[in-house]
C-alpha positions in Angstrom: 19.3 -40.4 -131.8 17.6 -39.2 -135.0 14.1 -37.6 -135.1 12.1 -40.6 -136.3 13.5 -42.7 -133.4 12.4 -40.0 -131.0 9.0 -40.0 -132.5 8.8 -43.8 -132.3 9.9 -43.7 -128.6 7.0 -41.3 -127.8 4.6 -43.6 -129.6 5.9 -46.6 -127.5 5.3 -44.7 -124.3 1.8 -43.6 -125.3 1.0 -47.2 -126.4 1.8 -48.6 -122.9 0.4 -45.6 -121.0 -3.1 -46.3 -122.3 -3.0 -49.6 -120.5 -1.8 -48.3 -117.2 -4.5 -45.8 -116.3 -7.4 -47.0 -114.1 -10.6 -45.2 -114.8 -14.4 -45.8 -115.2 -14.9 -48.3 -118.0 -17.0 -46.7 -120.8 -19.2 -48.5 -123.3 -20.2 -51.4 -121.1 -23.2 -53.4 -122.3 -25.6 -55.0 -119.9 -28.0 -57.9 -120.5 -30.4 -60.0 -118.4 -32.6 -63.0 -118.5 -35.2 -61.1 -116.5 -38.1 -59.1 -118.2 -38.2 -55.4 -117.5 -40.9 -53.7 -115.5 -42.8 -50.8 -117.0 -40.6 -48.7 -119.3 -37.4 -49.5 -117.5 -34.5 -50.9 -119.5 -31.3 -52.9 -118.5 -29.2 -50.5 -120.6 -30.0 -47.7 -118.2 -27.8 -49.2 -115.4 -24.6 -48.7 -117.4 -25.3 -45.6 -119.5 -24.8 -43.0 -116.8 -28.4 -41.8 -117.0 -29.4 -40.2 -113.7 -25.8 -39.5 -112.6 -24.9 -35.9 -111.8 -22.2 -33.8 -110.1 -23.3 -32.9 -106.6 -21.5 -29.6 -106.8 -22.8 -28.4 -110.2 -25.8 -30.5 -110.9 -24.4 -31.3 -114.3 -24.3 -34.9 -115.8 -21.0 -36.6 -115.0 -19.7 -40.2 -115.2 -17.5 -40.7 -112.1 -17.8 -42.9 -109.0 -18.4 -39.8 -106.9 -21.5 -38.8 -108.8 -25.0 -38.9 -107.2 -27.9 -40.7 -108.9 -31.1 -38.8 -109.0 -34.4 -40.4 -107.7 -35.1 -43.6 -109.7 -37.1 -43.2 -112.9 -38.0 -45.5 -115.8 -35.5 -43.6 -118.0 -32.5 -44.1 -115.6 -32.9 -47.5 -113.9 -33.9 -51.1 -114.3 -36.6 -52.9 -112.4 -37.7 -56.5 -113.0 -41.3 -57.1 -114.1 -43.6 -59.6 -115.8 -46.8 -61.4 -115.0 -45.3 -63.2 -112.0 -43.0 -62.0 -109.1 -39.2 -61.9 -110.0 -36.9 -61.7 -107.0 -33.8 -63.3 -108.5 -32.0 -63.5 -111.8 -28.8 -62.8 -113.7 -27.3 -59.6 -115.1 -24.3 -59.9 -117.4 -21.9 -57.0 -118.1 -19.9 -57.1 -121.3 -16.9 -54.8 -120.7 -16.1 -54.8 -124.5 -12.4 -55.6 -123.8 -10.1 -57.2 -121.3 -9.6 -55.1 -118.2 -7.6 -55.3 -114.9 -10.5 -54.4 -112.7 -9.9 -52.7 -109.4 -13.4 -52.3 -108.2 -16.9 -51.0 -108.9 -19.5 -48.5 -107.8 -23.1 -49.5 -107.3 -26.1 -47.2 -107.0 -28.9 -49.5 -105.8 -32.4 -48.8 -106.8 -33.5 -45.6 -105.1 -37.2 -45.3 -105.9 -40.0 -45.0 -103.3 -40.7 -48.7 -103.3 -37.0 -49.6 -102.4 -36.7 -52.9 -104.4 -33.0 -52.8 -104.7 -30.8 -55.9 -105.0 -29.9 -57.4 -101.6 -27.9 -60.6 -101.8 -25.7 -61.2 -104.8 -22.8 -63.2 -106.2 -20.4 -61.3 -108.4 -18.5 -63.4 -110.9 -16.0 -62.7 -113.6 -15.0 -64.2 -117.0 -12.5 -63.7 -119.8 -14.7 -65.4 -122.5 -18.3 -64.8 -121.4 -18.8 -68.6 -120.9 -16.9 -69.7 -117.9 -17.6 -67.5 -114.8 -16.0 -67.8 -111.4 -16.6 -65.8 -108.2 -14.5 -62.6 -107.9 -12.5 -62.7 -104.7 -13.2 -59.7 -102.5 -16.4 -58.7 -104.3 -19.5 -58.0 -102.2 -22.1 -60.5 -101.4 -24.7 -58.0 -100.4 -25.6 -54.4 -101.4 -26.9 -51.8 -99.0 -30.5 -50.7 -99.5 -31.0 -47.8 -101.8 -32.2 -44.4 -100.8 -36.0 -44.0 -100.4 -37.1 -41.8 -103.3 -34.1 -39.5 -103.1 -30.7 -38.9 -104.7 -28.0 -41.2 -103.5 -24.2 -41.8 -103.6 -22.7 -45.0 -104.8 -21.6 -47.8 -102.6 -17.9 -48.4 -103.5 -16.2 -51.8 -103.7 -12.5 -52.7 -104.3 -11.2 -56.0 -105.7 -8.7 -57.2 -108.3 -9.6 -59.4 -111.2 -8.8 -59.5 -114.9 -12.0 -60.0 -116.9 -13.9 -59.1 -120.0 -17.3 -60.0 -118.5 -18.8 -59.6 -115.1 -22.0 -61.3 -113.9 -24.4 -60.5 -111.0 -26.3 -63.5 -109.8 -29.1 -61.8 -107.9 -30.2 -64.0 -105.0 -32.7 -61.8 -103.2 -34.2 -58.3 -103.1 -35.2 -55.7 -100.5 -38.6 -55.7 -102.2 -41.4 -58.2 -102.2 -42.0 -59.1 -105.9 -39.2 -57.6 -107.9 -35.7 -56.2 -107.8 -33.9 -53.2 -109.4 -30.7 -51.3 -109.8 -30.0 -47.6 -110.7 -26.4 -47.7 -112.0 -23.3 -49.9 -112.0 -19.9 -48.6 -112.9 -16.7 -50.7 -113.1 -13.2 -49.2 -112.8 -9.9 -50.6 -114.1 -7.4 -50.3 -116.8 -7.1 -52.1 -120.2 -4.8 -55.1 -120.0 -1.4 -54.2 -121.4 -1.0 -55.8 -124.9 1.2 -58.8 -125.2 4.7 -58.2 -126.7 3.6 -59.6 -130.0 0.8 -57.0 -130.2 3.3 -54.2 -129.3 5.8 -55.5 -131.9 3.0 -55.3 -134.6 2.2 -51.8 -133.6 5.8 -50.7 -133.6 6.6 -52.3 -136.9 3.6 -50.6 -138.4 4.9 -47.3 -137.1 8.4 -48.0 -138.6 6.8 -48.7 -142.0 4.8 -45.4 -141.8 7.9 -43.4 -140.9 9.9 -45.0 -143.7 7.2 -44.0 -146.2 7.3 -40.4 -144.9 11.1 -40.4 -145.4 10.8 -41.8 -148.9 8.3 -39.1 -149.8 10.6 -36.4 -148.5 13.5 -37.8 -150.4 11.6 -37.9 -153.7 10.5 -34.3 -153.2 14.1 -33.2 -152.5 15.3 -34.8 -155.7 12.7 -33.0 -157.8 13.8 -29.6 -156.6 
């Protein structure tokens, strides 16, 4: 086996390895049809704000993190002129993932208005959503104005989008969440996608060889 083939073999292994490792999914974008209360923002429930390592107190983005007491800069609470106790939250995973679960830090402010009953749905196109088998239908009430650990859930589903249909709240006139984290691995590319990547690598290696040959002739 010559050296370029060895290099190509390593590239192939790395190419597939990136799709086999389950981990917290980064860069998720959240949106909702519900107006925010106060200075809260729906983006705060997926950006890791408020999460910290219980051992060091440093910011960290893992399912074992604690979420500090709810604040406007680290949570979302519904608001508006009239009470809002239900609504929809959509999570764009920014790619196709084989989901294996999620971590939910329910709203942990003093008023305890966390999400109670919920339907969790998944979609590959952001249009057609169906319930995720094994997903929870109710979240535990959040801590009362104190740091809290996540409630962990396990399920299997391939999806690019996840939606929470919030049905009820532990509060009276609004609902909130502190953080939501999905875990899973990127879907392994189809053989055609791999072939394209491999052919590109072959072309690149061929160009490297050609340059080396030209340099050798000029000596």
